[in-house]
Backbone atoms as SQL, in Angstrom:
CREATE TABLE atoms (id INTEGER PRIMARY KEY, chain TEXT, resi INTEGER, resn TEXT, atom TEXT, x REAL, y REAL, z REAL);
INSERT INTO atoms VALUES
  (1, 'A', 1, 'MET', 'N', 102.330, -17.166, 262.838),
  (2, 'A', 1, 'MET', 'CA', 101.234, -17.222, 261.910),
  (3, 'A', 1, 'MET', 'C', 100.376, -18.459, 262.195),
  (4, 'A', 2, 'ARG', 'N', 101.063, -19.541, 262.512),
  (5, 'A', 2, 'ARG', 'CA', 100.330, -20.771, 262.804),
  (6, 'A', 2, 'ARG', 'C', 99.495, -20.609, 264.069),
  (7, 'A', 3, 'THR', 'N', 100.044, -19.936, 265.067),
  (8, 'A', 3, 'THR', 'CA', 99.283, -19.735, 266.313),
  (9, 'A', 3, 'THR', 'C', 98.080, -18.835, 266.071),
  (10, 'A', 4, 'GLU', 'N', 98.238, -17.843, 265.214),
  (11, 'A', 4, 'GLU', 'CA', 97.104, -16.977, 264.873),
  (12, 'A', 4, 'GLU', 'C', 96.004, -17.772, 264.186),
  (13, 'A', 5, 'ALA', 'N', 96.398, -18.656, 263.273),
  (14, 'A', 5, 'ALA', 'CA', 95.420, -19.472, 262.570),
  (15, 'A', 5, 'ALA', 'C', 94.705, -20.410, 263.540),
  (16, 'A', 6, 'SER', 'N', 95.447, -20.969, 264.493),
  (17, 'A', 6, 'SER', 'CA', 94.832, -21.840, 265.502),
  (18, 'A', 6, 'SER', 'C', 93.851, -21.061, 266.370),
  (19, 'A', 7, 'ALA', 'N', 94.255, -19.860, 266.757),
  (20, 'A', 7, 'ALA', 'CA', 93.376, -19.019, 267.576),
  (21, 'A', 7, 'ALA', 'C', 92.115, -18.651, 266.805),
  (22, 'A', 8, 'ASN', 'N', 92.259, -18.344, 265.533),
  (23, 'A', 8, 'ASN', 'CA', 91.095, -18.024, 264.702),
  (24, 'A', 8, 'ASN', 'C', 90.161, -19.224, 264.568),
  (25, 'A', 9, 'LEU', 'N', 90.739, -20.417, 264.432),
  (26, 'A', 9, 'LEU', 'CA', 89.913, -21.618, 264.336),
  (27, 'A', 9, 'LEU', 'C', 89.126, -21.822, 265.626),
  (28, 'A', 10, 'LYS', 'N', 89.780, -21.619, 266.761),
  (29, 'A', 10, 'LYS', 'CA', 89.085, -21.758, 268.048),
  (30, 'A', 10, 'LYS', 'C', 87.940, -20.760, 268.155),
  (31, 'A', 11, 'LYS', 'N', 88.200, -19.533, 267.741),
  (32, 'A', 11, 'LYS', 'CA', 87.149, -18.512, 267.779),
  (33, 'A', 11, 'LYS', 'C', 85.979, -18.893, 266.879),
  (34, 'A', 12, 'LEU', 'N', 86.296, -19.393, 265.702),
  (35, 'A', 12, 'LEU', 'CA', 85.241, -19.810, 264.782),
  (36, 'A', 12, 'LEU', 'C', 84.415, -20.958, 265.366),
  (37, 'A', 13, 'LEU', 'N', 85.090, -21.894, 266.028),
  (38, 'A', 13, 'LEU', 'CA', 84.368, -23.005, 266.657),
  (39, 'A', 13, 'LEU', 'C', 83.466, -22.512, 267.783),
  (40, 'A', 14, 'GLU', 'N', 83.938, -21.527, 268.551),
  (41, 'A', 14, 'GLU', 'CA', 83.102, -20.936, 269.609),
  (42, 'A', 14, 'GLU', 'C', 81.889, -20.236, 269.007),
  (43, 'A', 15, 'ILE', 'N', 82.120, -19.515, 267.929),
  (44, 'A', 15, 'ILE', 'CA', 81.013, -18.827, 267.253),
  (45, 'A', 15, 'ILE', 'C', 80.007, -19.850, 266.734),
  (46, 'A', 16, 'GLU', 'N', 80.516, -20.965, 266.224),
  (47, 'A', 16, 'GLU', 'CA', 79.631, -22.015, 265.721),
  (48, 'A', 16, 'GLU', 'C', 78.745, -22.554, 266.851),
  (49, 'A', 17, 'LYS', 'N', 79.351, -22.757, 268.025),
  (50, 'A', 17, 'LYS', 'CA', 78.565, -23.234, 269.182),
  (51, 'A', 17, 'LYS', 'C', 77.491, -22.224, 269.560),
  (52, 'A', 18, 'ARG', 'N', 77.872, -20.960, 269.592),
  (53, 'A', 18, 'ARG', 'CA', 76.899, -19.915, 269.933),
  (54, 'A', 18, 'ARG', 'C', 75.791, -19.833, 268.885),
  (55, 'A', 19, 'LEU', 'N', 76.186, -19.965, 267.635),
  (56, 'A', 19, 'LEU', 'CA', 75.206, -19.892, 266.558),
  (57, 'A', 19, 'LEU', 'C', 74.229, -21.065, 266.639),
  (58, 'A', 20, 'PHE', 'N', 74.726, -22.218, 267.035),
  (59, 'A', 20, 'PHE', 'CA', 73.875, -23.396, 267.182),
  (60, 'A', 20, 'PHE', 'C', 72.797, -23.165, 268.237),
  (61, 'A', 21, 'LEU', 'N', 73.139, -22.397, 269.275),
  (62, 'A', 21, 'LEU', 'CA', 72.202, -22.123, 270.358),
  (63, 'A', 21, 'LEU', 'C', 71.321, -20.911, 270.081),
  (64, 'A', 22, 'SER', 'N', 71.568, -20.206, 269.010),
  (65, 'A', 22, 'SER', 'CA', 70.820, -18.977, 268.717),
  (66, 'A', 22, 'SER', 'C', 69.537, -19.271, 267.934),
  (67, 'A', 23, 'THR', 'N', 68.900, -18.219, 267.518),
  (68, 'A', 23, 'THR', 'CA', 67.624, -18.337, 266.805),
  (69, 'A', 23, 'THR', 'C', 67.834, -18.865, 265.386),
  (70, 'A', 24, 'ASP', 'N', 66.759, -19.379, 264.832),
  (71, 'A', 24, 'ASP', 'CA', 66.808, -19.913, 263.466),
  (72, 'A', 24, 'ASP', 'C', 67.146, -18.833, 262.441),
  (73, 'A', 25, 'ASP', 'N', 66.671, -17.632, 262.711),
  (74, 'A', 25, 'ASP', 'CA', 66.934, -16.518, 261.804),
  (75, 'A', 25, 'ASP', 'C', 68.442, -16.251, 261.709),
  (76, 'A', 26, 'LEU', 'N', 69.129, -16.219, 262.850),
  (77, 'A', 26, 'LEU', 'CA', 70.591, -16.011, 262.853),
  (78, 'A', 26, 'LEU', 'C', 71.308, -17.186, 262.202),
  (79, 'A', 27, 'LYS', 'N', 70.813, -18.373, 262.444),
  (80, 'A', 27, 'LYS', 'CA', 71.440, -19.559, 261.851),
  (81, 'A', 27, 'LYS', 'C', 71.408, -19.476, 260.325),
  (82, 'A', 28, 'THR', 'N', 70.279, -19.115, 259.782),
  (83, 'A', 28, 'THR', 'CA', 70.165, -19.056, 258.322),
  (84, 'A', 28, 'THR', 'C', 71.002, -17.926, 257.735),
  (85, 'A', 29, 'GLN', 'N', 71.131, -16.847, 258.492),
  (86, 'A', 29, 'GLN', 'CA', 71.918, -15.705, 257.998),
  (87, 'A', 29, 'GLN', 'C', 73.417, -16.000, 257.969),
  (88, 'A', 30, 'HIS', 'N', 73.908, -16.676, 258.995),
  (89, 'A', 30, 'HIS', 'CA', 75.364, -16.781, 259.166),
  (90, 'A', 30, 'HIS', 'C', 75.939, -18.186, 259.016),
  (91, 'A', 31, 'ALA', 'N', 75.093, -19.177, 258.929),
  (92, 'A', 31, 'ALA', 'CA', 75.595, -20.559, 258.898),
  (93, 'A', 31, 'ALA', 'C', 76.499, -20.825, 257.696),
  (94, 'A', 32, 'LYS', 'N', 76.084, -20.347, 256.525),
  (95, 'A', 32, 'LYS', 'CA', 76.847, -20.611, 255.309),
  (96, 'A', 32, 'LYS', 'C', 78.237, -19.966, 255.354),
  (97, 'A', 33, 'SER', 'N', 78.284, -18.694, 255.707),
  (98, 'A', 33, 'SER', 'CA', 79.581, -18.008, 255.742),
  (99, 'A', 33, 'SER', 'C', 80.467, -18.566, 256.857),
  (100, 'A', 34, 'LEU', 'N', 79.851, -18.925, 257.977),
  (101, 'A', 34, 'LEU', 'CA', 80.627, -19.503, 259.079),
  (102, 'A', 34, 'LEU', 'C', 81.208, -20.848, 258.666),
  (103, 'A', 35, 'GLN', 'N', 80.395, -21.661, 257.993),
  (104, 'A', 35, 'GLN', 'CA', 80.878, -22.973, 257.559),
  (105, 'A', 35, 'GLN', 'C', 82.020, -22.818, 256.549),
  (106, 'A', 36, 'GLY', 'N', 81.901, -21.844, 255.649),
  (107, 'A', 36, 'GLY', 'CA', 82.981, -21.586, 254.697),
  (108, 'A', 36, 'GLY', 'C', 84.265, -21.157, 255.397),
  (109, 'A', 37, 'SER', 'N', 84.122, -20.310, 256.397),
  (110, 'A', 37, 'SER', 'CA', 85.293, -19.860, 257.156),
  (111, 'A', 37, 'SER', 'C', 85.925, -21.015, 257.933),
  (112, 'A', 38, 'LEU', 'N', 85.079, -21.863, 258.508),
  (113, 'A', 38, 'LEU', 'CA', 85.593, -23.036, 259.236),
  (114, 'A', 38, 'LEU', 'C', 86.348, -23.978, 258.294),
  (115, 'A', 39, 'ASN', 'N', 85.771, -24.224, 257.132),
  (116, 'A', 39, 'ASN', 'CA', 86.439, -25.105, 256.158),
  (117, 'A', 39, 'ASN', 'C', 87.775, -24.526, 255.714),
  (118, 'A', 40, 'ALA', 'N', 87.792, -23.240, 255.453),
  (119, 'A', 40, 'ALA', 'CA', 89.040, -22.595, 255.029),
  (120, 'A', 40, 'ALA', 'C', 90.076, -22.652, 256.145),
  (121, 'A', 41, 'SER', 'N', 89.644, -22.456, 257.366),
  (122, 'A', 41, 'SER', 'CA', 90.559, -22.492, 258.505),
  (123, 'A', 41, 'SER', 'C', 91.113, -23.903, 258.718),
  (124, 'A', 42, 'LYS', 'N', 90.264, -24.896, 258.565),
  (125, 'A', 42, 'LYS', 'CA', 90.726, -26.289, 258.696),
  (126, 'A', 42, 'LYS', 'C', 91.698, -26.651, 257.577),
  (127, 'A', 43, 'ASP', 'N', 91.405, -26.171, 256.375),
  (128, 'A', 43, 'ASP', 'CA', 92.326, -26.401, 255.253),
  (129, 'A', 43, 'ASP', 'C', 93.681, -25.755, 255.520),
  (130, 'A', 44, 'LEU', 'N', 93.642, -24.570, 256.102),
  (131, 'A', 44, 'LEU', 'CA', 94.890, -23.880, 256.445),
  (132, 'A', 44, 'LEU', 'C', 95.684, -24.676, 257.475),
  (133, 'A', 45, 'GLN', 'N', 94.988, -25.260, 258.454),
  (134, 'A', 45, 'GLN', 'CA', 95.659, -26.101, 259.455),
  (135, 'A', 45, 'GLN', 'C', 96.317, -27.307, 258.786),
  (136, 'A', 46, 'LYS', 'N', 95.633, -27.895, 257.813),
  (137, 'A', 46, 'LYS', 'CA', 96.214, -29.026, 257.081),
  (138, 'A', 46, 'LYS', 'C', 97.469, -28.598, 256.323),
  (139, 'A', 47, 'GLU', 'N', 97.420, -27.413, 255.724),
  (140, 'A', 47, 'GLU', 'CA', 98.584, -26.895, 254.991),
  (141, 'A', 47, 'GLU', 'C', 99.768, -26.668, 255.937),
  (142, 'A', 48, 'PHE', 'N', 99.476, -26.137, 257.107),
  (143, 'A', 48, 'PHE', 'CA', 100.539, -25.944, 258.098),
  (144, 'A', 48, 'PHE', 'C', 101.148, -27.284, 258.504),
  (145, 'A', 49, 'ALA', 'N', 100.305, -28.298, 258.668),
  (146, 'A', 49, 'ALA', 'CA', 100.808, -29.627, 259.029),
  (147, 'A', 49, 'ALA', 'C', 101.688, -30.187, 257.910),
  (148, 'A', 50, 'THR', 'N', 101.283, -29.967, 256.674),
  (149, 'A', 50, 'THR', 'CA', 102.077, -30.428, 255.527),
  (150, 'A', 50, 'THR', 'C', 103.421, -29.710, 255.476),
  (151, 'A', 51, 'ILE', 'N', 103.390, -28.417, 255.703),
  (152, 'A', 51, 'ILE', 'CA', 104.636, -27.642, 255.707),
  (153, 'A', 51, 'ILE', 'C', 105.561, -28.126, 256.816),
  (154, 'A', 52, 'GLU', 'N', 104.996, -28.384, 257.974),
  (155, 'A', 52, 'GLU', 'CA', 105.798, -28.870, 259.110),
  (156, 'A', 52, 'GLU', 'C', 106.426, -30.222, 258.785),
  (157, 'A', 53, 'LYS', 'N', 105.660, -31.108, 258.152),
  (158, 'A', 53, 'LYS', 'CA', 106.186, -32.421, 257.774),
  (159, 'A', 53, 'LYS', 'C', 107.326, -32.270, 256.769),
  (160, 'A', 54, 'LYS', 'N', 107.131, -31.417, 255.772),
  (161, 'A', 54, 'LYS', 'CA', 108.177, -31.184, 254.768),
  (162, 'A', 54, 'LYS', 'C', 109.413, -30.554, 255.412),
  (163, 'A', 55, 'LYS', 'N', 109.196, -29.685, 256.369),
  (164, 'A', 55, 'LYS', 'CA', 110.313, -29.056, 257.083),
  (165, 'A', 55, 'LYS', 'C', 111.127, -30.123, 257.814),
  (166, 'A', 56, 'GLU', 'N', 110.431, -31.052, 258.461),
  (167, 'A', 56, 'GLU', 'CA', 111.125, -32.128, 259.172),
  (168, 'A', 56, 'GLU', 'C', 111.899, -33.012, 258.200),
  (169, 'A', 57, 'GLU', 'N', 111.295, -33.322, 257.057),
  (170, 'A', 57, 'GLU', 'CA', 111.989, -34.119, 256.040),
  (171, 'A', 57, 'GLU', 'C', 113.228, -33.386, 255.536),
  (172, 'A', 58, 'LEU', 'N', 113.096, -32.095, 255.332),
  (173, 'A', 58, 'LEU', 'CA', 114.224, -31.290, 254.875),
  (174, 'A', 58, 'LEU', 'C', 115.328, -31.242, 255.932),
  (175, 'A', 59, 'ALA', 'N', 114.936, -31.099, 257.178),
  (176, 'A', 59, 'ALA', 'CA', 115.915, -31.086, 258.271),
  (177, 'A', 59, 'ALA', 'C', 116.673, -32.411, 258.312),
  (178, 'A', 60, 'ASP', 'N', 115.952, -33.512, 258.152),
  (179, 'A', 60, 'ASP', 'CA', 116.615, -34.818, 258.123),
  (180, 'A', 60, 'ASP', 'C', 117.573, -34.912, 256.943),
  (181, 'A', 61, 'TYR', 'N', 117.137, -34.441, 255.782),
  (182, 'A', 61, 'TYR', 'CA', 117.969, -34.489, 254.585),
  (183, 'A', 61, 'TYR', 'C', 119.242, -33.664, 254.768),
  (184, 'A', 62, 'LEU', 'N', 119.107, -32.513, 255.405),
  (185, 'A', 62, 'LEU', 'CA', 120.256, -31.632, 255.616),
  (186, 'A', 62, 'LEU', 'C', 121.037, -31.967, 256.881),
  (187, 'A', 63, 'CYS', 'N', 120.622, -33.027, 257.572),
  (188, 'A', 63, 'CYS', 'CA', 121.258, -33.441, 258.834),
  (189, 'A', 63, 'CYS', 'C', 121.218, -32.310, 259.862),
  (190, 'A', 64, 'GLU', 'N', 120.084, -31.662, 259.951),
  (191, 'A', 64, 'GLU', 'CA', 119.877, -30.582, 260.906),
  (192, 'A', 64, 'GLU', 'C', 118.913, -31.051, 261.985),
  (193, 'A', 65, 'ASP', 'N', 118.933, -30.347, 263.110),
  (194, 'A', 65, 'ASP', 'CA', 117.985, -30.631, 264.184),
  (195, 'A', 65, 'ASP', 'C', 116.600, -30.172, 263.743),
  (196, 'A', 66, 'ARG', 'N', 115.624, -31.058, 263.826),
  (197, 'A', 66, 'ARG', 'CA', 114.259, -30.743, 263.383),
  (198, 'A', 66, 'ARG', 'C', 113.675, -29.546, 264.117),
  (199, 'A', 67, 'LYS', 'N', 113.989, -29.429, 265.386),
  (200, 'A', 67, 'LYS', 'CA', 113.402, -28.361, 266.201),
  (201, 'A', 67, 'LYS', 'C', 114.094, -27.012, 265.980),
  (202, 'A', 68, 'LYS', 'N', 115.351, -27.056, 265.573),
  (203, 'A', 68, 'LYS', 'CA', 116.121, -25.816, 265.437),
  (204, 'A', 68, 'LYS', 'C', 116.116, -25.255, 264.014),
  (205, 'A', 69, 'LEU', 'N', 115.749, -26.068, 263.043),
  (206, 'A', 69, 'LEU', 'CA', 115.777, -25.613, 261.654),
  (207, 'A', 69, 'LEU', 'C', 114.741, -24.509, 261.451),
  (208, 'A', 70, 'SER', 'N', 115.210, -23.388, 260.953),
  (209, 'A', 70, 'SER', 'CA', 114.330, -22.254, 260.666),
  (210, 'A', 70, 'SER', 'C', 114.189, -22.136, 259.155),
  (211, 'A', 71, 'LEU', 'N', 112.957, -22.225, 258.673),
  (212, 'A', 71, 'LEU', 'CA', 112.736, -22.094, 257.231),
  (213, 'A', 71, 'LEU', 'C', 113.120, -20.710, 256.740),
  (214, 'A', 72, 'GLU', 'N', 112.878, -19.696, 257.564),
  (215, 'A', 72, 'GLU', 'CA', 113.233, -18.333, 257.168),
  (216, 'A', 72, 'GLU', 'C', 114.740, -18.218, 256.954),
  (217, 'A', 73, 'ASP', 'N', 115.527, -18.773, 257.897),
  (218, 'A', 73, 'ASP', 'CA', 116.986, -18.735, 257.755),
  (219, 'A', 73, 'ASP', 'C', 117.442, -19.549, 256.541),
  (220, 'A', 74, 'LEU', 'N', 116.815, -20.700, 256.354),
  (221, 'A', 74, 'LEU', 'CA', 117.173, -21.552, 255.234),
  (222, 'A', 74, 'LEU', 'C', 116.901, -20.854, 253.904),
  (223, 'A', 75, 'PHE', 'N', 115.730, -20.250, 253.780),
  (224, 'A', 75, 'PHE', 'CA', 115.400, -19.555, 252.539),
  (225, 'A', 75, 'PHE', 'C', 116.278, -18.327, 252.341),
  (226, 'A', 76, 'SER', 'N', 116.624, -17.670, 253.409),
  (227, 'A', 76, 'SER', 'CA', 117.528, -16.523, 253.321),
  (228, 'A', 76, 'SER', 'C', 118.899, -16.975, 252.806),
  (229, 'A', 77, 'THR', 'N', 119.385, -18.078, 253.355),
  (230, 'A', 77, 'THR', 'CA', 120.671, -18.612, 252.921),
  (231, 'A', 77, 'THR', 'C', 120.616, -19.027, 251.455),
  (232, 'A', 78, 'MET', 'N', 119.515, -19.663, 251.061),
  (233, 'A', 78, 'MET', 'CA', 119.366, -20.087, 249.671),
  (234, 'A', 78, 'MET', 'C', 119.302, -18.882, 248.736),
  (235, 'A', 79, 'THR', 'N', 118.624, -17.836, 249.157),
  (236, 'A', 79, 'THR', 'CA', 118.533, -16.624, 248.347),
  (237, 'A', 79, 'THR', 'C', 119.906, -15.991, 248.180),
  (238, 'A', 80, 'THR', 'N', 120.642, -15.903, 249.279),
  (239, 'A', 80, 'THR', 'CA', 121.988, -15.338, 249.233),
  (240, 'A', 80, 'THR', 'C', 122.881, -16.167, 248.316),
  (241, 'A', 81, 'PHE', 'N', 122.803, -17.495, 248.448),
  (242, 'A', 81, 'PHE', 'CA', 123.592, -18.378, 247.597),
  (243, 'A', 81, 'PHE', 'C', 123.252, -18.145, 246.124),
  (244, 'A', 82, 'ARG', 'N', 121.964, -18.062, 245.813),
  (245, 'A', 82, 'ARG', 'CA', 121.525, -17.860, 244.436),
  (246, 'A', 82, 'ARG', 'C', 122.067, -16.545, 243.882),
  (247, 'A', 83, 'GLU', 'N', 121.971, -15.494, 244.680),
  (248, 'A', 83, 'GLU', 'CA', 122.463, -14.187, 244.230),
  (249, 'A', 83, 'GLU', 'C', 123.962, -14.225, 243.967),
  (250, 'A', 84, 'LEU', 'N', 124.709, -14.836, 244.889),
  (251, 'A', 84, 'LEU', 'CA', 126.162, -14.926, 244.715),
  (252, 'A', 84, 'LEU', 'C', 126.516, -15.820, 243.525),
  (253, 'A', 85, 'PHE', 'N', 125.769, -16.901, 243.350),
  (254, 'A', 85, 'PHE', 'CA', 126.012, -17.797, 242.230),
  (255, 'A', 85, 'PHE', 'C', 125.788, -17.082, 240.902),
  (256, 'A', 86, 'LEU', 'N', 124.678, -16.354, 240.803),
  (257, 'A', 86, 'LEU', 'CA', 124.381, -15.628, 239.570),
  (258, 'A', 86, 'LEU', 'C', 125.418, -14.549, 239.301),
  (259, 'A', 87, 'LYS', 'N', 125.878, -13.889, 240.363),
  (260, 'A', 87, 'LYS', 'CA', 126.903, -12.860, 240.207),
  (261, 'A', 87, 'LYS', 'C', 128.205, -13.491, 239.706),
  (262, 'A', 88, 'ALA', 'N', 128.581, -14.627, 240.295),
  (263, 'A', 88, 'ALA', 'CA', 129.797, -15.320, 239.861),
  (264, 'A', 88, 'ALA', 'C', 129.663, -15.794, 238.420),
  (265, 'A', 89, 'LEU', 'N', 128.472, -16.244, 238.062),
  (266, 'A', 89, 'LEU', 'CA', 128.224, -16.688, 236.694),
  (267, 'A', 89, 'LEU', 'C', 128.377, -15.536, 235.714),
  (268, 'A', 90, 'GLN', 'N', 127.872, -14.366, 236.090),
  (269, 'A', 90, 'GLN', 'CA', 128.008, -13.187, 235.226),
  (270, 'A', 90, 'GLN', 'C', 129.474, -12.798, 235.068),
  (271, 'A', 91, 'VAL', 'N', 130.206, -12.832, 236.181),
  (272, 'A', 91, 'VAL', 'CA', 131.634, -12.494, 236.124),
  (273, 'A', 91, 'VAL', 'C', 132.363, -13.497, 235.242),
  (274, 'A', 92, 'GLU', 'N', 132.037, -14.783, 235.415),
  (275, 'A', 92, 'GLU', 'CA', 132.687, -15.819, 234.614),
  (276, 'A', 92, 'GLU', 'C', 132.362, -15.643, 233.128),
  (277, 'A', 93, 'ASN', 'N', 131.111, -15.348, 232.822),
  (278, 'A', 93, 'ASN', 'CA', 130.722, -15.129, 231.429),
  (279, 'A', 93, 'ASN', 'C', 131.444, -13.919, 230.848),
  (280, 'A', 94, 'GLN', 'N', 131.556, -12.855, 231.635),
  (281, 'A', 94, 'GLN', 'CA', 132.257, -11.658, 231.180),
  (282, 'A', 94, 'GLN', 'C', 133.737, -11.969, 230.922),
  (283, 'A', 95, 'GLU', 'N', 134.343, -12.727, 231.852),
  (284, 'A', 95, 'GLU', 'CA', 135.751, -13.085, 231.673),
  (285, 'A', 95, 'GLU', 'C', 135.929, -13.965, 230.445),
  (286, 'A', 96, 'ARG', 'N', 134.989, -14.871, 230.201),
  (287, 'A', 96, 'ARG', 'CA', 135.061, -15.740, 229.037),
  (288, 'A', 96, 'ARG', 'C', 134.950, -14.914, 227.757),
  (289, 'A', 97, 'LYS', 'N', 134.049, -13.939, 227.740),
  (290, 'A', 97, 'LYS', 'CA', 133.916, -13.065, 226.574),
  (291, 'A', 97, 'LYS', 'C', 135.197, -12.296, 226.322),
  (292, 'A', 98, 'GLU', 'N', 135.773, -11.768, 227.401),
  (293, 'A', 98, 'GLU', 'CA', 137.028, -11.027, 227.266),
  (294, 'A', 98, 'GLU', 'C', 138.135, -11.936, 226.750),
  (295, 'A', 99, 'GLN', 'N', 138.149, -13.173, 227.216),
  (296, 'A', 99, 'GLN', 'CA', 139.161, -14.136, 226.775),
  (297, 'A', 99, 'GLN', 'C', 138.986, -14.441, 225.289),
  (298, 'A', 100, 'VAL', 'N', 137.749, -14.567, 224.840),
  (299, 'A', 100, 'VAL', 'CA', 137.487, -14.825, 223.420),
  (300, 'A', 100, 'VAL', 'C', 137.949, -13.637, 222.592),
  (301, 'A', 101, 'VAL', 'N', 137.669, -12.428, 223.059),
  (302, 'A', 101, 'VAL', 'CA', 138.091, -11.230, 222.335),
  (303, 'A', 101, 'VAL', 'C', 139.622, -11.181, 222.258),
  (304, 'A', 102, 'LYS', 'N', 140.293, -11.452, 223.373),
  (305, 'A', 102, 'LYS', 'CA', 141.756, -11.468, 223.377),
  (306, 'A', 102, 'LYS', 'C', 142.290, -12.539, 222.425),
  (307, 'A', 103, 'SER', 'N', 141.658, -13.698, 222.440),
  (308, 'A', 103, 'SER', 'CA', 142.086, -14.795, 221.579),
  (309, 'A', 103, 'SER', 'C', 141.936, -14.416, 220.109),
  (310, 'A', 104, 'GLU', 'N', 140.805, -13.829, 219.761),
  (311, 'A', 104, 'GLU', 'CA', 140.584, -13.397, 218.376),
  (312, 'A', 104, 'GLU', 'C', 141.602, -12.330, 217.971),
  (313, 'A', 105, 'LYS', 'N', 141.855, -11.422, 218.891),
  (314, 'A', 105, 'LYS', 'CA', 142.826, -10.354, 218.624),
  (315, 'A', 105, 'LYS', 'C', 144.217, -10.955, 218.383),
  (316, 'A', 106, 'ARG', 'N', 144.573, -11.936, 219.226),
  (317, 'A', 106, 'ARG', 'CA', 145.876, -12.590, 219.105),
  (318, 'A', 106, 'ARG', 'C', 145.979, -13.354, 217.787),
  (319, 'A', 107, 'LYS', 'N', 144.875, -14.025, 217.376),
  (320, 'A', 107, 'LYS', 'CA', 144.880, -14.752, 216.105),
  (321, 'A', 107, 'LYS', 'C', 145.104, -13.797, 214.938),
  (322, 'A', 108, 'LYS', 'N', 144.421, -12.656, 214.978),
  (323, 'A', 108, 'LYS', 'CA', 144.587, -11.659, 213.907),
  (324, 'A', 108, 'LYS', 'C', 146.017, -11.140, 213.886),
  (325, 'A', 109, 'GLN', 'N', 146.564, -10.906, 215.095),
  (326, 'A', 109, 'GLN', 'CA', 147.931, -10.403, 215.192),
  (327, 'A', 109, 'GLN', 'C', 148.907, -11.432, 214.616),
  (328, 'A', 110, 'LEU', 'N', 148.722, -12.698, 214.953),
  (329, 'A', 110, 'LEU', 'CA', 149.604, -13.748, 214.446),
  (330, 'A', 110, 'LEU', 'C', 149.472, -13.896, 212.931),
  (331, 'A', 111, 'LYS', 'N', 148.254, -13.787, 212.418),
  (332, 'A', 111, 'LYS', 'CA', 148.054, -13.847, 210.965),
  (333, 'A', 111, 'LYS', 'C', 148.790, -12.702, 210.283),
  (334, 'A', 112, 'GLY', 'N', 148.679, -11.513, 210.895),
  (335, 'A', 112, 'GLY', 'CA', 149.369, -10.348, 210.345),
  (336, 'A', 112, 'GLY', 'C', 150.872, -10.539, 210.364),
  (337, 'A', 113, 'GLU', 'N', 151.399, -11.061, 211.451),
  (338, 'A', 113, 'GLU', 'CA', 152.844, -11.295, 211.549),
  (339, 'A', 113, 'GLU', 'C', 153.287, -12.349, 210.541),
  (340, 'A', 114, 'ASP', 'N', 152.479, -13.407, 210.402),
  (341, 'A', 114, 'ASP', 'CA', 152.811, -14.449, 209.420),
  (342, 'A', 114, 'ASP', 'C', 152.807, -13.876, 208.002),
  (343, 'A', 115, 'ALA', 'N', 151.819, -13.053, 207.736),
  (344, 'A', 115, 'ALA', 'CA', 151.726, -12.448, 206.404),
  (345, 'A', 115, 'ALA', 'C', 152.934, -11.556, 206.150),
  (346, 'A', 116, 'LYS', 'N', 153.340, -10.776, 207.127),
  (347, 'A', 116, 'LYS', 'CA', 154.511, -9.904, 206.971),
  (348, 'A', 116, 'LYS', 'C', 155.772, -10.731, 206.778),
  (349, 'A', 117, 'ARG', 'N', 155.883, -11.788, 207.556),
  (350, 'A', 117, 'ARG', 'CA', 157.059, -12.633, 207.472),
  (351, 'A', 117, 'ARG', 'C', 157.131, -13.301, 206.100),
  (352, 'A', 118, 'LEU', 'N', 156.000, -13.826, 205.635),
  (353, 'A', 118, 'LEU', 'CA', 155.986, -14.452, 204.313),
  (354, 'A', 118, 'LEU', 'C', 156.270, -13.439, 203.216),
  (355, 'A', 119, 'LYS', 'N', 155.709, -12.255, 203.355),
  (356, 'A', 119, 'LYS', 'CA', 155.942, -11.207, 202.373),
  (357, 'A', 119, 'LYS', 'C', 157.418, -10.805, 202.381),
  (358, 'A', 120, 'GLY', 'N', 157.974, -10.746, 203.596),
  (359, 'A', 120, 'GLY', 'CA', 159.388, -10.389, 203.722),
  (360, 'A', 120, 'GLY', 'C', 160.286, -11.443, 203.118),
  (361, 'A', 121, 'GLU', 'N', 159.976, -12.702, 203.268),
  (362, 'A', 121, 'GLU', 'CA', 160.798, -13.782, 202.732),
  (363, 'A', 121, 'GLU', 'C', 160.727, -13.805, 201.208),
  (364, 'A', 122, 'TYR', 'N', 159.529, -13.669, 200.672),
  (365, 'A', 122, 'TYR', 'CA', 159.370, -13.731, 199.227),
  (366, 'A', 122, 'TYR', 'C', 159.656, -12.392, 198.560),
  (367, 'A', 123, 'GLY', 'N', 159.613, -11.353, 199.311),
  (368, 'A', 123, 'GLY', 'CA', 159.863, -10.018, 198.766),
  (369, 'A', 123, 'GLY', 'C', 161.343, -9.708, 198.632),
  (370, 'A', 124, 'LYS', 'N', 162.228, -10.429, 199.291),
  (371, 'A', 124, 'LYS', 'CA', 163.667, -10.173, 199.207),
  (372, 'A', 124, 'LYS', 'C', 164.213, -10.686, 197.877),
  (373, 'A', 125, 'SER', 'N', 165.325, -10.115, 197.502),
  (374, 'A', 125, 'SER', 'CA', 165.978, -10.608, 196.286),
  (375, 'A', 125, 'SER', 'C', 166.667, -11.912, 196.588),
  (376, 'A', 126, 'GLY', 'N', 167.015, -12.616, 195.583),
  (377, 'A', 126, 'GLY', 'CA', 167.633, -13.935, 195.740),
  (378, 'A', 126, 'GLY', 'C', 169.062, -13.885, 196.256),
  (379, 'A', 127, 'THR', 'N', 169.684, -12.705, 196.417),
  (380, 'A', 127, 'THR', 'CA', 171.061, -12.632, 196.855),
  (381, 'A', 127, 'THR', 'C', 171.132, -12.680, 198.353),
  (382, 'A', 128, 'LEU', 'N', 172.205, -13.251, 198.834),
  (383, 'A', 128, 'LEU', 'CA', 172.414, -13.343, 200.273),
  (384, 'A', 128, 'LEU', 'C', 173.354, -12.238, 200.711),
  (385, 'A', 129, 'ASN', 'N', 173.176, -11.726, 201.865),
  (386, 'A', 129, 'ASN', 'CA', 174.081, -10.751, 202.421),
  (387, 'A', 129, 'ASN', 'C', 175.295, -11.453, 202.954),
  (388, 'A', 130, 'LYS', 'N', 176.466, -10.993, 202.579),
  (389, 'A', 130, 'LYS', 'CA', 177.697, -11.594, 203.091),
  (390, 'A', 130, 'LYS', 'C', 178.321, -10.654, 204.088),
  (391, 'A', 131, 'ASN', 'N', 178.647, -11.160, 205.214),
  (392, 'A', 131, 'ASN', 'CA', 179.272, -10.340, 206.255),
  (393, 'A', 131, 'ASN', 'C', 180.686, -10.702, 206.421);
């Protein structure tokens, strides 16, 4: 993409040279749009330079070779990591919910057992069984 943008800038510069040598009528017709295209192309070149600088900084931060670091591979890896992280988070949340449900169920069961046990203790007559 960067090479295409560079090639387009070169073409625009050639057109500008030709337009400079052409008639005044052509200059007035196309000068404004050509200048806008040149400015946009130069701005794009600046953006590419900024991206390249940030890529180098990122490569240094990650202790990677500046020339070998591929942003596409890096973003792909980050996307995969994000997807796996979110999936693990969902599984963990689901397991936590299930654990809470089990815990609540167990608490109710223990309350029921305690209630039965207390009822059984107080519900018996005062006599002891002799064996």
